[in-house]
C-alpha positions in Angstrom: 33.8 -26.4 11.9 34.0 -29.9 10.4 37.8 -30.3 10.6 39.2 -27.1 11.9 41.4 -26.3 8.8 42.9 -22.9 9.1 45.8 -22.8 6.7 48.7 -20.5 7.6 47.5 -17.8 10.0 49.0 -14.4 9.4 47.4 -12.9 12.5 45.8 -13.9 15.8 42.5 -15.6 15.0 39.7 -14.2 17.0 36.5 -16.0 18.1 34.1 -16.5 15.2 30.9 -14.7 14.9 27.7 -16.2 16.2 24.6 -14.6 14.6 21.8 -17.1 15.5 18.7 -15.1 16.0 15.9 -16.0 18.4 13.8 -18.9 17.1 10.8 -16.7 16.3 13.0 -14.4 14.3 14.9 -17.0 12.3 14.6 -17.0 8.5 12.7 -19.5 6.4 13.8 -20.4 2.9 10.9 -21.6 0.9 10.9 -23.9 -2.3 13.8 -23.6 -4.8 16.4 -20.9 -5.5 14.8 -20.3 -8.9 11.2 -20.6 -7.7 10.6 -19.5 -4.1 10.6 -16.8 -1.5 12.2 -15.8 1.8 10.6 -15.2 5.1 12.3 -13.2 7.9 15.5 -12.8 5.9 18.7 -11.5 7.6 20.4 -8.5 6.2 24.1 -8.8 5.4 25.2 -5.4 6.6 28.2 -3.4 5.6 31.0 -3.0 8.2 34.7 -3.3 8.5 34.6 -6.9 7.2 32.0 -6.6 4.4 31.1 -4.0 1.7 28.3 -4.0 -0.9 29.5 -3.7 -4.5 28.6 -0.3 -5.7 26.6 -1.3 -8.7 24.2 -3.3 -6.5 24.0 -1.1 -3.4 21.0 1.0 -4.4 18.7 -2.0 -4.8 19.4 -3.3 -1.3 19.0 -7.0 -2.2 21.3 -8.2 0.5 19.0 -10.5 2.5 19.5 -14.2 3.0 18.9 -17.0 5.4 20.6 -16.5 8.7 22.8 -19.5 8.0 24.1 -18.0 4.7 24.7 -14.6 6.2 26.6 -16.1 9.1 28.6 -18.2 6.7 29.7 -15.2 4.6 30.5 -13.1 7.6 32.6 -15.9 9.1 34.4 -16.4 5.9 35.1 -12.6 5.6 36.4 -12.7 9.2 38.6 -15.7 8.5 40.3 -13.9 5.6 40.7 -10.7 7.6 42.2 -12.7 10.5 44.9 -14.1 8.2 45.3 -11.0 6.0 44.5 -7.9 8.2 42.6 -5.1 6.5 40.8 -7.4 4.0 37.2 -6.5 3.3 34.9 -8.8 1.4 32.9 -7.3 -1.5 29.5 -8.8 -2.0 27.0 -8.6 -4.8 23.4 -9.5 -4.4 21.8 -12.2 -2.2 18.0 -11.9 -2.3 15.3 -9.3 -1.9 14.0 -8.8 1.6 11.1 -11.2 1.0 12.8 -13.1 -1.8 11.1 -13.7 -5.2 12.2 -12.8 -8.7 14.9 -10.1 -9.1 16.1 -8.6 -12.3 19.4 -10.0 -13.6 19.1 -13.4 -11.9 17.5 -16.7 -12.6 17.9 -17.8 -9.0 18.6 -15.7 -5.8 14.9 -16.1 -4.9 14.9 -17.7 -1.5 18.0 -16.5 0.4 20.4 -19.3 -0.4 22.5 -17.7 -3.2 25.1 -14.9 -3.0 27.5 -13.3 -5.5 30.9 -12.6 -4.0 33.6 -10.5 -5.7 37.1 -11.9 -5.9 39.8 -10.6 -3.6 42.2 -8.6 -5.9 45.5 -7.0 -5.8 46.4 -3.9 -7.8 49.3 -3.2 -10.1 51.5 -2.5 -7.1 50.8 -5.9 -5.6 48.8 -4.5 -2.7 45.2 -5.4 -1.9 42.8 -3.5 -4.1 39.0 -2.9 -4.3 37.1 -2.1 -7.5 33.7 -0.4 -7.7 32.2 -3.3 -9.7 32.9 -7.0 -10.3 36.2 -7.3 -12.3 36.4 -10.0 -15.0 39.5 -12.1 -14.7 39.8 -13.6 -18.2 43.5 -14.4 -18.4 45.0 -17.6 -17.1 47.7 -15.6 -15.4 45.0 -14.0 -13.2 45.7 -10.6 -14.6 42.7 -8.3 -15.3 42.3 -4.8 -16.7 39.2 -3.0 -15.7 38.4 0.7 -16.3 41.7 2.4 -15.8 43.0 -0.1 -13.2 45.2 -3.2 -13.4 44.3 -6.0 -11.0 45.3 -9.6 -10.2 43.3 -12.5 -8.8 44.6 -12.9 -5.2 45.1 -16.7 -5.0 45.9 -16.8 -1.3 42.9 -14.8 0.0 40.5 -16.3 -2.5 41.5 -19.8 -1.4 41.2 -18.8 2.3 37.7 -17.6 1.5 36.7 -20.8 -0.3 38.2 -23.0 2.5 36.1 -21.3 5.1 33.0 -21.5 3.0 33.4 -25.2 2.8 34.2 -25.7 6.5 31.3 -24.4 8.5 28.7 -25.9 10.8 25.6 -23.9 10.0 25.6 -23.7 6.2 26.5 -26.5 3.8 27.7 -25.3 0.4 26.3 -27.2 -2.7 27.7 -25.1 -5.5 30.4 -22.5 -6.1 30.1 -21.3 -9.7 33.4 -20.0 -11.0 35.4 -20.1 -14.2 37.6 -23.2 -14.8 40.8 -21.1 -15.2 40.2 -19.7 -11.7 39.3 -23.1 -10.3 42.8 -24.3 -11.3 44.4 -21.3 -9.6 42.5 -22.0 -6.4 43.4 -25.7 -6.3 47.0 -25.0 -7.0 47.0 -22.5 -4.1 45.4 -25.2 -1.9 48.1 -27.6 -2.7 50.8 -25.0 -2.1 49.4 -24.3 1.3 49.2 -28.0 2.2 45.4 -28.1 2.5 44.1 -31.5 3.6 43.0 -33.9 0.9 39.4 -33.9 2.1 39.1 -30.1 1.7 40.7 -30.1 -1.8 38.3 -32.9 -2.8 35.4 -30.9 -1.4 36.5 -27.8 -3.4 36.8 -29.9 -6.6 33.3 -31.3 -6.0 31.4 -28.0 -5.6 33.2 -25.8 -8.1 31.5 -25.6 -11.5 31.8 -23.4 -14.6 28.3 -23.0 -16.1 28.0 -24.4 -19.6 25.6 -21.7 -20.7 25.3 -18.0 -19.7 27.7 -16.4 -17.2 31.0 -18.2 -16.9 31.6 -16.5 -13.6 35.0 -14.9 -14.5 34.2 -11.9 -12.3 32.8 -13.3 -9.1 31.8 -16.4 -7.1 28.2 -17.5 -7.1 27.7 -19.6 -3.9 24.6 -21.6 -3.1 23.9 -23.5 0.1 21.7 -26.5 0.7 18.3 -25.9 2.4 18.9 -25.5 6.1 17.6 -28.6 7.9 15.1 -26.6 10.0 13.5 -25.2 6.8 12.6 -28.6 5.4 10.2 -29.7 4.0 9.1 -26.2 3.0 12.6 -25.6 1.4 13.6 -27.9 -1.5 16.9 -29.1 -2.9 17.9 -30.8 -6.1 20.9 -33.1 -6.6 23.8 -33.5 -6.2 23.7 -34.4 -2.6 27.2 -34.6 -1.2 28.1 -36.4 2.1 28.2 -33.1 4.0 24.5 -32.6 3.2 22.7 -32.1 6.5 20.2 -34.9 6.4 19.3 -37.9 4.3 18.9 -37.2 0.6 15.9 -38.4 -1.3 16.5 -42.1 -2.1 19.4 -42.1 0.3 22.0 -41.7 -2.4 24.9 -39.3 -2.0 27.2 -38.1 -4.9 30.2 -40.3 -5.4 33.6 -39.3 -3.9 36.4 -38.1 -6.1 39.2 -40.6 -6.8 38.4 -42.5 -3.5 39.1 -39.4 -1.4 36.5 -38.9 1.3 35.0 -35.5 1.5 34.9 -35.4 5.3 37.7 -36.5 7.6 
Protein backbone atom coordinates (compact mmCIF):
# COMPACT_ATOMS: atom_id res chain seq x y z
CA UNK A 1 0.00 0.00 0.00
CA UNK A 2 1.23 3.50 -0.77
CA UNK A 3 0.74 4.95 2.69
CA UNK A 4 -0.88 2.31 4.83
CA UNK A 5 -4.08 4.23 5.60
CA UNK A 6 -6.54 1.99 7.40
CA UNK A 7 -9.05 4.30 9.08
CA UNK A 8 -10.63 3.08 12.30
CA UNK A 9 -10.40 -0.71 12.46
CA UNK A 10 -13.46 -2.48 13.86
CA UNK A 11 -11.82 -5.93 13.83
CA UNK A 12 -8.41 -7.54 13.63
CA UNK A 13 -7.02 -6.95 10.14
CA UNK A 14 -5.82 -10.15 8.52
CA UNK A 15 -3.07 -10.41 5.93
CA UNK A 16 -4.19 -9.18 2.53
CA UNK A 17 -4.78 -11.50 -0.37
CA UNK A 18 -2.06 -12.16 -2.92
CA UNK A 19 -3.43 -13.44 -6.21
CA UNK A 20 -0.49 -13.04 -8.59
CA UNK A 21 -0.66 -15.90 -11.06
CA UNK A 22 2.38 -17.50 -12.65
CA UNK A 23 3.91 -15.28 -15.38
CA UNK A 24 2.62 -17.47 -18.21
CA UNK A 25 -0.92 -17.28 -16.82
CA UNK A 26 -1.07 -13.54 -16.23
CA UNK A 27 -3.70 -11.47 -17.98
CA UNK A 28 -3.08 -9.04 -20.82
CA UNK A 29 -5.26 -5.96 -21.30
CA UNK A 30 -5.13 -4.87 -24.94
CA UNK A 31 -5.89 -1.39 -26.34
CA UNK A 32 -8.59 0.80 -24.74
CA UNK A 33 -11.53 0.02 -22.41
CA UNK A 34 -13.92 1.02 -25.21
CA UNK A 35 -11.97 -0.66 -28.04
CA UNK A 36 -9.98 -3.67 -26.99
CA UNK A 37 -9.94 -7.21 -25.65
CA UNK A 38 -8.65 -9.29 -22.76
CA UNK A 39 -6.28 -12.24 -22.80
CA UNK A 40 -6.06 -14.77 -19.97
CA UNK A 41 -8.52 -12.81 -17.86
CA UNK A 42 -8.94 -13.70 -14.17
CA UNK A 43 -12.41 -14.59 -12.88
CA UNK A 44 -13.70 -12.63 -9.89
CA UNK A 45 -15.34 -15.52 -8.07
CA UNK A 46 -18.12 -15.44 -5.53
CA UNK A 47 -17.25 -16.33 -1.95
CA UNK A 48 -17.76 -15.00 1.56
CA UNK A 49 -16.31 -11.61 0.53
CA UNK A 50 -17.82 -11.10 -2.94
CA UNK A 51 -21.17 -11.78 -4.59
CA UNK A 52 -22.37 -11.25 -8.15
CA UNK A 53 -25.39 -8.95 -8.49
CA UNK A 54 -28.34 -11.13 -9.49
CA UNK A 55 -29.30 -9.33 -12.70
CA UNK A 56 -25.83 -9.92 -14.16
CA UNK A 57 -25.05 -13.38 -12.81
CA UNK A 58 -26.36 -15.38 -15.77
CA UNK A 59 -24.08 -13.65 -18.29
CA UNK A 60 -20.91 -14.51 -16.35
CA UNK A 61 -19.00 -11.39 -17.41
CA UNK A 62 -16.85 -11.23 -14.31
CA UNK A 63 -13.37 -11.37 -15.85
CA UNK A 64 -10.67 -8.74 -15.49
CA UNK A 65 -6.97 -8.23 -15.34
CA UNK A 66 -5.44 -9.99 -12.38
CA UNK A 67 -4.51 -6.57 -11.00
CA UNK A 68 -8.14 -5.39 -11.03
CA UNK A 69 -9.46 -8.63 -9.54
CA UNK A 70 -6.87 -8.49 -6.78
CA UNK A 71 -7.70 -4.84 -6.09
CA UNK A 72 -11.41 -5.56 -5.72
CA UNK A 73 -10.88 -8.58 -3.51
CA UNK A 74 -8.48 -6.66 -1.29
CA UNK A 75 -10.99 -3.83 -1.00
CA UNK A 76 -13.77 -6.26 -0.10
CA UNK A 77 -11.52 -7.83 2.50
CA UNK A 78 -10.62 -4.41 3.95
CA UNK A 79 -14.29 -3.56 4.46
CA UNK A 80 -15.03 -6.98 5.96
CA UNK A 81 -12.06 -6.61 8.33
CA UNK A 82 -13.46 -3.34 9.62
CA UNK A 83 -17.14 -4.32 9.44
CA UNK A 84 -17.40 -8.11 9.91
CA UNK A 85 -19.94 -9.87 7.74
CA UNK A 86 -19.78 -7.32 4.92
CA UNK A 87 -19.99 -8.80 1.44
CA UNK A 88 -19.23 -6.74 -1.66
CA UNK A 89 -21.79 -6.91 -4.49
CA UNK A 90 -20.30 -6.55 -7.97
CA UNK A 91 -21.81 -6.03 -11.38
CA UNK A 92 -20.00 -6.69 -14.61
CA UNK A 93 -16.29 -6.51 -15.39
CA UNK A 94 -15.56 -7.92 -18.87
CA UNK A 95 -16.36 -11.06 -20.84
CA UNK A 96 -13.81 -13.86 -20.57
CA UNK A 97 -11.98 -12.65 -23.68
CA UNK A 98 -13.11 -9.04 -23.50
CA UNK A 99 -14.67 -7.25 -26.44
CA UNK A 100 -18.06 -5.60 -26.79
CA UNK A 101 -20.78 -6.49 -24.28
CA UNK A 102 -24.39 -5.35 -24.30
CA UNK A 103 -25.18 -2.44 -22.01
CA UNK A 104 -21.69 -0.98 -21.83
CA UNK A 105 -19.63 1.37 -23.96
CA UNK A 106 -16.47 0.29 -22.17
CA UNK A 107 -15.72 -2.87 -20.09
CA UNK A 108 -13.92 -4.39 -23.07
CA UNK A 109 -10.39 -5.10 -21.84
CA UNK A 110 -10.63 -6.08 -18.19
CA UNK A 111 -9.96 -2.69 -16.59
CA UNK A 112 -13.52 -1.66 -15.66
CA UNK A 113 -15.85 -2.92 -12.97
CA UNK A 114 -19.28 -1.89 -11.66
CA UNK A 115 -19.60 -2.16 -7.88
CA UNK A 116 -22.84 -1.87 -5.92
CA UNK A 117 -22.97 0.47 -2.98
CA UNK A 118 -22.88 -0.87 0.54
CA UNK A 119 -26.35 -0.26 1.95
CA UNK A 120 -28.20 -0.43 5.22
CA UNK A 121 -31.88 -1.32 5.49
CA UNK A 122 -34.74 0.47 7.19
CA UNK A 123 -33.61 -1.02 10.51
CA UNK A 124 -30.13 0.44 10.13
CA UNK A 125 -28.52 -2.98 9.65
CA UNK A 126 -26.41 -3.98 6.61
CA UNK A 127 -28.66 -4.94 3.69
CA UNK A 128 -28.19 -6.50 0.26
CA UNK A 129 -30.50 -5.97 -2.71
CA UNK A 130 -30.93 -8.22 -5.73
CA UNK A 131 -30.06 -5.38 -8.14
CA UNK A 132 -28.28 -2.03 -8.10
CA UNK A 133 -30.26 0.39 -5.92
CA UNK A 134 -30.51 4.02 -7.14
CA UNK A 135 -29.70 6.50 -4.38
CA UNK A 136 -31.17 9.72 -5.70
CA UNK A 137 -31.78 11.67 -2.49
CA UNK A 138 -29.12 13.83 -0.88
CA UNK A 139 -29.98 12.22 2.43
CA UNK A 140 -28.71 8.89 1.08
CA UNK A 141 -32.17 7.37 1.44
CA UNK A 142 -33.39 5.04 -1.31
CA UNK A 143 -36.60 3.15 -2.01
CA UNK A 144 -36.31 0.14 -4.27
CA UNK A 145 -38.91 -2.53 -4.80
CA UNK A 146 -40.55 -3.03 -1.42
CA UNK A 147 -37.40 -2.13 0.50
CA UNK A 148 -36.01 0.97 2.16
CA UNK A 149 -32.26 1.45 2.00
CA UNK A 150 -29.62 3.98 2.96
CA UNK A 151 -26.18 4.66 1.49
CA UNK A 152 -23.68 3.36 4.06
CA UNK A 153 -21.19 6.23 4.26
CA UNK A 154 -18.66 4.43 6.45
CA UNK A 155 -18.39 1.20 4.48
CA UNK A 156 -18.45 2.93 1.10
CA UNK A 157 -15.66 5.28 2.16
CA UNK A 158 -13.62 2.36 3.47
CA UNK A 159 -14.08 0.66 0.08
CA UNK A 160 -12.99 3.76 -1.82
CA UNK A 161 -10.01 4.33 0.48
CA UNK A 162 -8.66 0.87 -0.25
CA UNK A 163 -9.30 1.15 -3.98
CA UNK A 164 -7.09 4.24 -3.98
CA UNK A 165 -4.35 2.77 -1.78
CA UNK A 166 -3.06 -0.38 -3.47
CA UNK A 167 0.23 -1.45 -5.04
CA UNK A 168 -0.88 -3.57 -7.99
CA UNK A 169 -3.68 -1.51 -9.57
CA UNK A 170 -3.79 2.25 -9.97
CA UNK A 171 -7.27 3.77 -10.20
CA UNK A 172 -7.86 6.43 -12.85
CA UNK A 173 -11.62 7.00 -12.52
CA UNK A 174 -14.45 6.30 -10.10
CA UNK A 175 -17.71 7.35 -11.73
CA UNK A 176 -20.31 8.20 -9.08
CA UNK A 177 -23.01 10.86 -8.62
CA UNK A 178 -21.95 14.20 -7.13
CA UNK A 179 -24.38 13.93 -4.21
CA UNK A 180 -22.68 10.68 -3.18
CA UNK A 181 -19.24 12.12 -3.74
CA UNK A 182 -20.05 14.75 -1.13
CA UNK A 183 -21.17 12.10 1.34
CA UNK A 184 -17.97 10.12 0.83
CA UNK A 185 -15.72 13.14 1.30
CA UNK A 186 -17.63 14.19 4.41
CA UNK A 187 -17.14 10.69 5.84
CA UNK A 188 -13.44 10.83 5.00
CA UNK A 189 -13.11 14.09 6.92
CA UNK A 190 -15.10 12.69 9.83
CA UNK A 191 -12.75 9.72 10.06
CA UNK A 192 -9.67 11.92 9.89
CA UNK A 193 -8.40 10.54 6.58
CA UNK A 194 -5.07 12.06 5.48
CA UNK A 195 -5.11 15.02 3.12
CA UNK A 196 -3.35 13.10 0.36
CA UNK A 197 -6.06 10.42 0.32
CA UNK A 198 -8.92 12.91 0.32
CA UNK A 199 -7.26 14.79 -2.53
CA UNK A 200 -6.84 11.56 -4.45
CA UNK A 201 -10.53 10.74 -3.98
CA UNK A 202 -11.49 14.23 -5.16
CA UNK A 203 -9.34 13.77 -8.24
CA UNK A 204 -10.71 10.44 -9.45
CA UNK A 205 -14.42 10.83 -8.71
CA UNK A 206 -16.53 12.05 -11.63
CA UNK A 207 -20.22 12.25 -12.41
CA UNK A 208 -20.62 11.72 -16.17
CA UNK A 209 -22.17 14.70 -17.93
CA UNK A 210 -24.12 12.45 -20.30
CA UNK A 211 -25.76 9.08 -19.84
CA UNK A 212 -25.69 7.21 -16.54
CA UNK A 213 -25.08 9.51 -13.56
CA UNK A 214 -24.02 6.51 -11.47
CA UNK A 215 -26.49 6.96 -8.66
CA UNK A 216 -26.78 3.17 -8.18
CA UNK A 217 -23.19 1.95 -8.34
CA UNK A 218 -19.52 2.83 -8.66
CA UNK A 219 -17.84 2.37 -12.02
CA UNK A 220 -14.12 1.92 -11.37
CA UNK A 221 -11.41 1.99 -14.04
CA UNK A 222 -7.73 1.30 -13.53
CA UNK A 223 -4.80 2.43 -15.64
CA UNK A 224 -3.08 -0.07 -17.91
CA UNK A 225 -0.89 -2.40 -15.86
CA UNK A 226 2.75 -1.51 -16.53
CA UNK A 227 3.52 -5.03 -17.80
CA UNK A 228 0.76 -4.78 -20.43
CA UNK A 229 2.18 -1.72 -22.17
CA UNK A 230 2.56 -0.85 -25.02
CA UNK A 231 -0.22 -3.28 -26.04
CA UNK A 232 -2.54 -1.63 -23.54
CA UNK A 233 -3.37 2.06 -24.03
CA UNK A 234 -4.45 4.85 -21.67
CA UNK A 235 -5.87 8.32 -22.22
CA UNK A 236 -5.42 11.37 -19.92
CA UNK A 237 -5.62 12.37 -17.17
CA UNK A 238 -2.37 10.94 -15.83
CA UNK A 239 -2.20 11.42 -12.08
CA UNK A 240 1.06 11.22 -10.11
CA UNK A 241 0.29 7.64 -8.99
CA UNK A 242 0.28 6.49 -12.63
CA UNK A 243 2.76 3.62 -12.80
CA UNK A 244 5.14 4.98 -15.42
CA UNK A 245 5.90 8.13 -17.35
CA UNK A 246 2.86 9.59 -19.13
CA UNK A 247 3.09 10.62 -22.78
CA UNK A 248 4.74 14.01 -22.88
CA UNK A 249 5.84 13.57 -19.28
CA UNK A 250 2.93 15.67 -18.01
CA UNK A 251 0.90 14.71 -14.95
CA UNK A 252 -2.44 16.19 -13.99
CA UNK A 253 -2.15 19.13 -11.61
CA UNK A 254 -2.58 18.63 -7.88
CA UNK A 255 -5.63 19.96 -6.07
CA UNK A 256 -5.18 23.14 -4.05
CA UNK A 257 -1.49 22.41 -3.58
CA UNK A 258 -2.14 19.12 -1.78
CA UNK A 259 0.13 16.32 -3.03
CA UNK A 260 -1.64 13.12 -4.05
CA UNK A 261 1.04 10.89 -2.57
CA UNK A 262 2.68 11.26 0.85
